[in-house]
N, C-alpha and C positions, 0 to 999 in steps of 0.2 A: 773567650768568654762564651761564645756560642757553643763550642764543643763541650765545655764544662756543663752547661745547662742541658745539653742534649744527652750526655751520659747520665746526669742526675735524673732526668726525665725517664729514661729507659729503666733505671734501677727502681725508681718509685713505681713505675707501671708494673714491673714484674712483682715487686713486693705486694702491691695492691691486689694483683691477681691471686697470689698465693694466700694472702690473708682472707680474701673473700671466699676462696674455695675451702679454706679450713673451717669456716663457720658452718655449724649444723643448722639446717633449716627444719621445717616441719616434718619432713620425711627422713631426716638424718644427714642429707647432703653428702659431700665427698668426705667429710670427717668421719662418717659412719663406715666408710670403706676401709679405713685404716684402724684396725683393732676393735671393730664393733662399736664405735662411737666413744670409746673411752680413750685409750692411748696414754702415752707418757705425759703430755702437757696437761691433760685433764686430771690425771692422777696427782700431779704436783700441785696444781692450783685449785682443783675442784671444778665441777661442771659450771657452776654459776660464775665463779671468778674468771674462768677461761673465756666464757662468753662475753663478759664485761671487758676484759682485756682486748679481745679481738674486735669488739665494737669500737673501742677507743682507737686502736691501731687503724681500723678502717677509716674513721673520721680524719685522723691526722694524715694518713697517706692520700686520701681523696683531696684534702686541702692542699697538700704538697703537689699533687698531680695538676690541679687547676692553677696553682701559682706558677709552676714551671711551664705549663702550657701558655699562660699569658706572657711570661717573660720571653719564651721562644717566639711567640707571635711578634712581639715588639722588636726583637733582635732580627728576625727574618725580614720585617718591613724595612728596617734600616739598611740591611745588607742588600736587599733588592734595589732600593733607591740609589745606593752607592754604585752598584754594578751598572745600572742604567745611565749613570752620569747625571742624573737629574736631582732635583730637590726632593726631600721627603714628601709624601703624599699630602700632609697637612699644609705644606707651604706652596703647593702648586696652584696655579690659577687656571681657570678654563676660559679660553679665548677661541673664537672661530678659526678654523684652519685656513679657509679660503679668503681671509681678509674681510669677510662680512658682505661681499658683493651678492646682490640678489640673483637668483637663477631665473633666466628668461626662456621662453619657448622658441627662441630663434627668430623672432620677428623684429 
């Protein structure tokens, strides 16, 4: 399960980077470097439709990134607790290590 979400997280991260870099900003962005700002995708969809599609893809990929991050955080916490041989962090209690005896100055 952990491996599946890790691979999914890497794929979503790479796609998110690509989609963000494809968007043209105020000065053209990286999209302007490929074909002067036009290119095949913008010729197929039109400039406005391409920007809207990239914005939607960015939102969906960002949501997927945050979701996979949260799932991996939960899975990692469970794996760490199992390796340590202890209970999950939410079930641990805090007790004094030394039995609660007061520290004296040696007198």
